[in-house]
KOLVEX-304803 format. One record per residue (C-alpha): residue in three letters; y, x negated, z. Coordinates in pm, whole numbers, padded with zeros to 5 digits, always signed. Layout:
N
AlaYXZ;...
END
This chain:
656
Unk-01431-02813-07911;Unk-01695-02692-07591;Unk-01738-02797-07269;Unk-02088-02981-07149;Unk-02302-03031-06855;Unk-02649-03114-06792;Unk-02903-03152-06487;Unk-03135-03437-06541;Unk-03402-03441-06252;Unk-03479-03763-06110;Unk-03838-03638-05962;Unk-03944-03341-05908;Unk-03986-03007-06153;Unk-03799-02896-06379;Unk-03393-02854-06403;Unk-03336-02537-06211;Unk-03162-02238-06470;Unk-02952-02088-06232;Unk-02743-02385-06125;Unk-02774-02524-06539;Unk-02560-02191-06578;Unk-02303-02190-06322;Unk-02241-02548-06478;Unk-02150-02396-06788;Unk-01956-02035-06623;Unk-01734-02347-06479;Unk-01630-02495-06840;Unk-01589-02142-07002;Unk-01272-02198-07045;Unk-01313-02494-07294;Unk-01592-02253-07491;Unk-01534-01928-07501;Unk-01716-01804-07817;Unk-02085-01926-07694;Unk-02277-02027-07427;Unk-02674-02152-07460;Unk-02894-02398-07246;Unk-03213-02550-07289;Unk-03477-02700-07044;Unk-03696-02966-07150;Unk-03921-03140-06864;Unk-03659-03260-06643;Unk-03395-03265-06828;Unk-03145-02966-06864;Unk-02909-02926-07068;Unk-02618-02653-07091;Unk-02296-02572-07364;Unk-01978-02395-07397;Unk-01881-02310-07735;Unk-01512-02344-07912;Unk-01641-02293-08259;Unk-01418-02521-08515;Unk-01655-02620-08779;Unk-01979-02473-08892;Unk-01886-02096-08698;Unk-02220-01970-08746;Unk-02460-02262-08795;Unk-02376-02490-08506;Unk-02449-02355-08196;Unk-02582-02556-07917;Unk-02792-02738-07765;Unk-02905-02878-08121;Unk-03201-03021-08201;Unk-03410-03218-08456;Unk-03708-03425-08519;Unk-03957-03155-08429;Unk-03719-03107-08071;Unk-03769-03432-07971;Unk-03405-03462-08001;Unk-03131-03254-07779;Unk-02777-03296-07782;Unk-02475-03111-07676;Unk-02129-03284-07820;Unk-01787-03180-07688;Unk-01532-03284-08006;Unk-01460-03408-08314;Unk-01671-03679-08590;Unk-01435-03686-08849;Unk-01599-03848-09086;Unk-01912-03721-09067;Unk-01883-03584-09455;Unk-01937-03923-09532;Unk-02183-03995-09241;Unk-02403-03711-09413;Unk-02367-03816-09731;Unk-02474-04148-09648;Unk-02776-03988-09456;Unk-02918-03788-09706;Unk-02929-04122-09959;Unk-03160-04224-09675;Unk-03351-03920-09675;Unk-03289-03713-09390;Unk-03237-03313-09425;Unk-02965-03140-09288;Unk-02993-02744-09107;Unk-02616-02753-09058;Unk-02330-02788-09179;Unk-02216-02892-08823;Unk-02127-03272-08740;Unk-02309-03215-08442;Unk-02627-03242-08690;Unk-02513-03529-08800;Unk-02486-03722-08500;Unk-02891-03674-08382;Unk-02957-03815-08727;Unk-02737-04085-08656;Unk-02866-04164-08374;Unk-03244-04055-08519;Unk-03123-04362-08777;Unk-02982-04608-08598;Unk-03007-04560-08207;Unk-02804-04657-07928;Unk-02544-04848-08181;Unk-02492-04516-08362;Unk-02132-04476-08194;Unk-01979-04790-08394;Unk-02017-04543-08690;Unk-01825-04299-08573;Unk-01472-04189-08600;Unk-01345-03929-08331;Unk-01286-03809-08002;Unk-01625-03689-07819;Unk-01784-03680-07508;Unk-02181-03625-07580;Unk-02561-03679-07451;Unk-02876-03667-07613;Unk-03226-03625-07490;Unk-03422-03813-07640;Unk-03748-03676-07527;Unk-03987-03942-07658;Unk-03866-04220-07491;Unk-03790-04002-07192;Unk-03398-04140-07184;Unk-03050-03932-07151;Unk-02798-04146-07379;Unk-02429-04077-07325;Unk-02137-04148-07492;Unk-01733-04097-07454;Unk-01472-04213-07744;Unk-01308-04527-07785;Unk-00928-04406-07644;Unk-01113-04150-07412;Unk-00968-03850-07585;Unk-01237-03607-07441;Unk-01325-03647-07054;Unk-01714-03737-06909;Unk-01819-03694-06557;Unk-02088-03780-06357;Unk-02264-03789-05990;Unk-02562-03824-05884;Unk-02766-03628-05539;Unk-03095-03717-05416;Unk-03288-03532-05708;Unk-03071-03495-05984;Unk-02797-03746-06218;Unk-02578-03452-06332;Unk-02266-03480-06592;Unk-02017-03252-06705;Unk-01703-03207-06926;Unk-01459-03119-06561;Unk-01572-03238-06267;Unk-01536-02831-06129;Unk-01881-02799-06315;Unk-02043-03064-06100;Unk-01913-02940-05764;Unk-02086-02587-05900;Unk-02369-02809-05769;Unk-02413-02762-05432;Unk-02525-03070-05296;Unk-02222-03251-05472;Unk-01965-03366-05212;Unk-01648-03276-05319;Unk-01446-03542-05047;Unk-01111-03712-05186;Unk-01184-04045-05256;Unk-00851-04190-05067;Unk-00881-04556-05245;Unk-00842-04345-05603;Unk-00549-04170-05412;Unk-00378-04571-05372;Unk-00439-04628-05719;Unk-00288-04296-05848;Unk+00014-04385-05610;Unk+00061-04687-05758;Unk-00043-04659-06164;Unk-00043-04289-06183;Unk-00384-04236-06250;Unk-00725-04398-06128;Unk-00868-04750-06277;Unk-01196-04613-06459;Unk-01496-04504-06329;Unk-01352-04415-06006;Unk-01152-04030-06049;Unk-01020-03830-05720;Unk-01335-03765-05581;Unk-01529-04009-05362;Unk-01860-03967-05500;Unk-01788-03843-05886;Unk-01756-04106-06157;Unk-01597-04082-06528;Unk-01780-04269-06807;Unk-01490-04490-06894;Unk-01321-04488-07258;Unk-01512-04696-07533;Unk-01856-04694-07339;Unk-02182-04539-07323;Unk-02480-04489-07085;Unk-02858-04454-07050;Unk-03007-04301-06770;Unk-03390-04420-06774;Unk-03618-04504-06550;Unk-03427-04335-06250;Unk-03121-04613-06299;Unk-02784-04542-06508;Unk-02704-04813-06739;Unk-02311-04832-06858;Unk-02214-05119-07085;Unk-01866-05069-07309;Unk-01881-05065-07668;Unk-01561-05075-07745;Unk-01228-05270-07627;Unk-00870-05325-07726;Unk-00784-05636-07864;Unk-00464-05837-07953;Unk-00451-06117-08248;Unk-00334-06452-08087;Unk+00071-06423-08196;Unk+00024-06696-08417;Unk-00247-06527-08577;Unk-00058-06193-08684;Unk+00057-06120-09046;Unk+00438-06024-09018;Unk+00473-05923-09401;Unk+00669-05608-09332;Unk+00662-05426-09678;Unk+00290-05484-09679;Unk+00222-05344-09351;Unk+00491-05064-09382;Unk+00240-04921-09655;Unk-00044-05029-09518;Unk+00040-04809-09169;Unk+00140-04526-09369;Unk-00173-04489-09541;Unk-00415-04521-09304;Unk-00185-04250-09098;Unk-00241-04069-09327;Unk-00570-04063-09423;Unk-00644-03975-09024;Unk-00415-03691-09116;Unk-00628-03584-09387;Unk-00937-03624-09205;Unk-00870-03446-08934;Unk-00735-03107-09059;Unk-01120-03092-09164;Unk-01192-02712-08962;Unk-01310-02380-09121;Unk-01039-02256-08916;Unk-00635-02291-08953;Unk-00449-02635-08809;Unk-00147-02661-08663;Unk+00056-02915-08499;Unk+00294-02968-08200;Unk+00635-03059-08305;Unk+00845-03210-07975;Unk+01175-03328-08212;Unk+01051-03636-08164;Unk+00990-03939-08432;Unk+00638-03944-08407;Unk+00504-03559-08380;Unk+00748-03494-08687;Unk+00598-03785-08927;Unk+00240-03593-08838;Unk+00392-03279-08931;Unk+00545-03435-09240;Unk+00205-03580-09322;Unk+00034-03269-09245;Unk+00273-03055-09412;Unk+00201-03262-09722;Unk-00162-03157-09739;Unk-00094-02840-09636;Unk+00211-02725-09802;Unk+00459-02474-09614;Unk+00213-02257-09472;Unk+00228-02461-09164;Unk+00206-02315-08862;Unk+00387-02581-08569;Unk+00422-02490-08213;Unk+00664-02678-07957;Unk+00863-02585-07564;Unk+01201-02584-07523;Unk+01419-02579-07172;Unk+01690-02461-07007;Unk+01802-02807-06860;Unk+01957-03041-07172;Unk+01867-03339-07000;Unk+01460-03222-07126;Unk+01509-03002-07433;Unk+01508-03092-07755;Unk+01472-02778-07982;Unk+01758-02863-08178;Unk+01557-03153-08330;Unk+01245-02887-08283;Unk+01475-02652-08531;Unk+01625-02989-08764;Unk+01235-03075-08809;Unk+01093-02788-08910;Unk+01362-02665-09133;Unk+01365-03046-09284;Unk+00943-02963-09339;Unk+00964-02628-09424;Unk+00718-02513-09124;Unk+00649-02159-08998;Unk+00799-02239-08626;Unk+00726-02041-08285;Unk+00879-02185-07950;Unk+00785-02118-07576;Unk+01074-02136-07338;Unk+00969-02296-07037;Unk+01195-02299-06668;Unk+01185-02400-06347;Unk+01054-02072-06240;Unk+00793-02121-06489;Unk+00657-02458-06387;Unk+00664-02369-05952;Unk+00426-02016-06100;Unk+00178-02146-06302;Unk+00135-02538-06115;Unk-00180-02401-05916;Unk-00325-02359-06247;Unk-00200-02679-06396;Unk-00353-02873-06098;Unk-00705-02627-06090;Unk-00731-02811-06455;Unk-00582-03156-06397;Unk-00881-03183-06168;Unk-00601-03532-05962;Unk-00298-03533-05822;Unk-00006-03540-06038;Unk+00334-03730-05976;Unk+00539-03508-06250;Unk+00530-03153-06328;Unk+00507-03281-06721;Unk+00157-03087-06752;Unk+00301-02757-06683;Unk+00498-02700-06985;Unk+00237-02821-07202;Unk-00012-02604-07020;Unk+00252-02326-07158;Unk+00258-02483-07471;Unk-00104-02420-07536;Unk-00068-02063-07439;Unk+00142-02026-07740;Unk-00070-02195-07976;Unk-00383-01955-07856;Unk-00175-01675-07882;Unk-00061-01723-08214;Unk-00415-01718-08343;Unk-00474-02076-08334;Unk-00726-02310-08221;Unk-00675-02683-08339;Unk-00348-02861-08346;Unk-00227-03168-08434;Unk+00000-03389-08198;Unk+00156-03706-08202;Unk+00024-03898-07880;Unk-00053-04232-07910;Unk+00213-04379-08127;Unk+00423-04485-07803;Unk+00165-04700-07702;Unk+00019-04864-07969;Unk+00355-04913-08167;Unk+00613-05027-07908;Unk+00726-04654-07847;Unk+00809-04694-07453;Unk+01153-04765-07283;Unk+00894-05011-07080;Unk+00875-05216-07327;Unk+01223-05242-07402;Unk+01334-05289-07045;Unk+01060-05587-06992;Unk+01200-05732-07250;Unk+01526-05699-07116;Unk+01412-05845-06777;Unk+01260-06185-06938;Unk+01599-06240-07116;Unk+01748-06202-06794;Unk+01516-06426-06643;Unk+01573-06696-06861;Unk+01938-06691-06726;Unk+01909-06543-06394;Unk+02321-06572-06297;Unk+02439-06419-06557;Unk+02634-06129-06534;Unk+02649-05949-06878;Unk+02258-05943-06947;Unk+02178-05683-06621;Unk+02444-05460-06840;Unk+02190-05409-07051;Unk+01974-05222-06853;Unk+02211-05012-06739;Unk+02291-04935-07120;Unk+01920-04901-07104;Unk+01897-04582-06814;Unk+02226-04415-06872;Unk+02094-04058-06750;Unk+01975-04253-06403;Unk+02275-04272-06183;Unk+02100-04471-05927;Unk+02087-04761-06159;Unk+02432-04732-06248;Unk+02617-04794-05962;Unk+02388-05075-05820;Unk+02522-05412-05857;Unk+02395-05686-06019;Unk+02183-05842-05723;Unk+02019-05515-05660;Unk+01886-05505-05980;Unk+01804-05854-05983;Unk+01574-05765-05699;Unk+01423-05410-05830;Unk+01366-05517-06142;Unk+01174-05804-06024;Unk+01385-06063-06274;Unk+01212-06466-06066;Unk+01048-06684-06174;Unk+00726-06550-05979;Unk+00744-06230-06141;Unk+00713-06379-06487;Unk+00386-06510-06397;Unk+00230-06186-06288;Unk-00022-06032-06532;Unk+00162-05693-06455;Unk+00527-05807-06455;Unk+00620-05528-06744;Unk+00522-05246-06526;Unk+00599-05410-06141;Unk+00946-05243-06112;Unk+00765-04877-06205;Unk+00416-04950-05965;Unk+00622-05068-05683;Unk+00861-04788-05713;Unk+00562-04527-05660;Unk+00376-04746-05412;Unk+00653-04645-05197;Unk+00564-04291-05164;Unk+00273-04436-04957;Unk+00489-04430-04704;Unk+00492-04078-04654;Unk+00011-04084-04609;Unk-00087-03996-04274;Unk-00133-04303-03968;Unk-00487-04254-04083;Unk-00473-04235-04421;Unk-00277-04571-04392;Unk-00503-04746-04144;Unk-00828-04657-04410;Unk-00642-04792-04750;Unk-00510-05142-04492;Unk-00754-05397-04678;Unk-00726-05213-04994;Unk-00501-05308-05280;Unk-00459-05101-05611;Unk-00280-05386-05823;Unk-00664-05561-05716;Unk-00871-05343-05875;Unk-00709-05282-06142;Unk-00672-05693-06239;Unk-01065-05703-06195;Unk-01097-05486-06397;Unk-00865-05630-06717;Unk-01065-05845-07019;Unk-01075-06186-06994;Unk-00879-06174-07302;Unk-00558-06058-07117;Unk-00410-06356-06963;Unk-00382-06520-07356;Unk-00222-06207-07525;Unk+00161-06205-07617;Unk+00319-06005-07247;Unk+00460-05754-07536;Unk+00051-05669-07622;Unk+00016-05695-07248;Unk+00223-05432-07173;Unk+00129-05224-07438;Unk-00280-05234-07296;Unk-00174-05160-06970;Unk-00001-04852-07147;Unk-00286-04729-07378;Unk-00601-04806-07211;Unk-00507-04656-06860;Unk-00212-04455-06860;Unk-00283-04275-07207;Unk-00644-04155-07112;Unk-00581-04139-06756;Unk-00290-03908-06761;Unk-00158-03870-07146;Unk-00462-03723-07259;Unk-00577-03583-06996;Unk-00344-03385-06749;Unk-00078-03345-07038;Unk-00399-03351-07327;Unk-00742-03211-07274;Unk-00714-03031-07003;Unk-00381-02820-07061;Unk-00529-02718-07448;Unk-00854-02640-07333;Unk-00750-02474-07059;Unk-00674-02240-07343;Unk-00959-02336-07557;Unk-00679-02530-07780;Unk-00824-02843-07913;Unk-00576-03132-08039;Unk-00645-03398-08280;Unk-00476-03730-08283;Unk-00374-03939-08593;Unk-00255-04215-08415;Unk-00546-04244-08247;Unk-00757-04300-08507;Unk-00904-04650-08407;Unk-00896-04790-08725;Unk-00490-04731-08671;Unk-00496-04842-08324;Unk-00702-05157-08404;Unk-00462-05236-08731;Unk-00192-05183-08437;Unk-00315-05443-08174;Unk-00335-05701-08472;Unk+00107-05639-08548;Unk+00286-05921-08459;Unk+00531-05760-08172;Unk+00838-05832-08399;Unk+00727-05571-08651;Unk+00666-05312-08321;Unk+01036-05380-08158;Unk+01297-05543-08331;Unk+01510-05690-08113;Unk+01520-05396-07967;Unk+01436-05137-08180;Unk+01159-04960-08099;Unk+00874-04815-08326;Unk+01035-05050-08609;Unk+00731-05039-08788;Unk+00645-04710-08813;Unk+01054-04585-08811;Unk+01019-04816-09141;Unk+00669-04580-09311;Unk+00898-04238-09160;Unk+01150-04346-09377;Unk+01293-04031-09617;Unk+00982-03835-09448;Unk+01151-03706-09153;Unk+01513-03630-09106;Unk+01727-03941-09089;Unk+01915-03804-08733;Unk+01536-03851-08636;Unk+01430-04119-08771;Unk+01717-04289-08588;Unk+01758-04083-08266;Unk+01695-04281-07943;Unk+01346-04236-07759;Unk+01389-03972-07537;Unk+01106-03971-07323;Unk+00931-03611-07274;Unk+01006-03485-06894;Unk+01009-03156-06714;Unk+01171-02993-06457;Unk+01012-03159-06111;Unk+01048-03113-05729;Unk+01340-02835-05763;Unk+01118-02613-05941;Unk+00990-02568-05665;Unk+01270-02442-05471;Unk+01456-02207-05687;Unk+01253-01904-05634;Unk+00969-02093-05361;Unk+00618-01900-05410;Unk+00451-01817-05105;Unk+00175-02094-05189;Unk+00458-02365-05205;Unk+00566-02365-04886;Unk+00147-02256-04762;Unk+00084-02572-04893;Unk+00454-02812-04763;Unk+00435-02635-04382;Unk+00308-02855-04113;Unk+00003-02681-04016;Unk-00118-02753-04385;Unk+00006-03066-04392;Unk-00177-03154-04092;Unk-00454-02975-04200;Unk-00594-03176-04503;Unk-00451-03498-04268;Unk-00346-03692-04586;Unk+00048-03682-04553;Unk+00283-03738-04240;Unk+00367-03387-04170;Unk+00682-03479-04057;Unk+00768-03711-04350;Unk+00726-03412-04580;Unk+00908-03156-04399;Unk+01231-03399-04422;Unk+01103-03460-04750;Unk+01111-03002-04853;Unk+01434-02983-04653;Unk+01599-03195-04864;Unk+01513-02992-05154;Unk+01569-02726-04979;Unk+01967-02826-04923;Unk+01969-02949-05300;Unk+02029-03287-05124;Unk+01716-03449-05360;Unk+01783-03597-05690;Unk+01596-03947-05698;Unk+01282-04031-05921;Unk+01118-04152-05654;Unk+01181-03775-05451;Unk+01094-03574-05704;Unk+00774-03781-05755;Unk+00686-03747-05420;Unk+00718-03399-05377;Unk+00500-03344-05677;Unk+00278-03598-05560;Unk+00239-03394-05223;Unk+00236-03067-05347;Unk-00040-03159-05605;Unk-00291-03348-05365;Unk-00227-02995-05108;Unk-00348-02819-05407;Unk-00622-03039-05483;Unk-00749-03028-05156;Unk-00683-02667-05106;Unk-00892-02600-05419;Unk-01140-02843-05439;Unk-01207-03013-05101;Unk-01212-02690-04854;Unk-01290-02342-05093;Unk-01619-02593-05254;Unk-01750-02689-04920;Unk-01708-02276-04819;Unk-01855-02188-05093;Unk-02136-02433-05088;Unk-02182-02319-04724;Unk-02318-01982-04848;Unk-02573-02164-05082;Unk-02713-02382-04763;Unk-02656-02442-04432;Unk-02474-02783-04391;Unk-02204-02963-04149;Unk-01936-03015-04328;Unk-01657-03225-04072;Unk-01311-03160-04115;Unk-01105-03480-04020;Unk-00919-03767-04262;Unk-01286-03947-04206;Unk-01408-03670-04391;Unk-01185-03704-04697;
END
């Protein structure tokens, strides 16, 4: 796993090697083992390496074809062994044992369509000197990030936004429409990012920069079978799922360094650990995080799973004070506002992994989104059941049973629940029916925006942005599959795999690998009938069948416990200096995004111990993370760049 960056000059001379080195330096945490750069005419490529495969021979940027093809690559191609054998049969000769070289030879053989053959997680750039063409690609599910922007005379790309901001001509202004999306969906809708002039290559997309023009296209999308075409043979489907998961795990163990596993105590990570242990034996190292708060802590199940699977287990303990202490570093790596503190413990967990001598871990992400694991799927099913008899007094009780830990839900009468959970015919007709309660609750946080920001967003609707991005086939899918698509294609890459995944792991030079996100597993799951994913209200039904006998029975049958961490109260138990500064009326007014009086009232509520709702917690974390983002990227970037060249930068809200 690595960091990549590049400069394609659109006119003028070759790229300045100083700025190429500056971009690479901003990515040093992603690849501390080696740094490389290459300039070929108008193209400059940079690379920071985390050595995992072919430690001696995998240096980058790498070239073949007498230097006419160059690549800088972040990720892993797990089927590179099979692809290499096939390419050798076609006459290709290899100089290294790396998966990187396989991509180059496959591109030489099949051109831009080569990505269809890859099983892995990647973001790469290939410079085709003969065609004077830059080819970019990002993996199907968006495991690895890739950002780009254009200045007056250059096209720039990088693994992280901070590398683009190392270039003095890149504007770091906040994108208010992106903020509107984050304060609705928790994520931006690709290609938008939190920064106005910086885009992300969407998951499952490739791009070409040629003749001064950028062309972006999808090479893959998640597609669901019509309900009447789905095969519901449970026994056969269970065997097929297990076979796919086993092979997905096997090829993700390909590495020239030791591989460990995250073990949360839930079904998904425990099953992946079980499959991994079956392949590597008792020497498997596992890692987890524990909490003081019982509502977040799963250490009892982690110990049970480790004992059952005979792993060598290590745990990092995360306190509220820890969350507050590392939060600025967390935002430095997320590069976007977040509404929950859940990435912070993952930051500490990756630090433990690295300190234990590991660079690679297998994890269980992806099962909830593709196999029907989230409470939101169960909630939507109950809401549809209630909507068929909206006067029922018994059906709303199912929603109270679904959320026993949410006191606010427990206290409310049916009339309130009917309104909150959108139980009406008009709501049923919405393509976003499954997510309306969540998104509406999150969108209420926008009442804290300043008058200027509210006015700027007056004609913008985040829901409209997302609706325009949906595939044409979406309306014909089963409602359960619609809900899964929204999770798998937006929340998963935009938050779970990014803020909680790649960014927290790579902050400590650790690579996460995800067997559930093998595209064969994802495509298999998409073709399953919903009743095999959730039988009545039994979540991940087929996956539980596949796990039978392979994980402790208590874990196989335990209710879903969403991964959560201590939120707003973390910042007020022993307040760090930055908290008071970032939430002060002066700083809020300076940044101009939120209403100073409203933020002061919210902070006072936390200081007095009166804040306890989900809404309060999301608001506090969202405001604080946005303030930190502005402080670290917008204002510090402008101050830094002002030293490089004369500029006039307004500081009003209009400039944000």
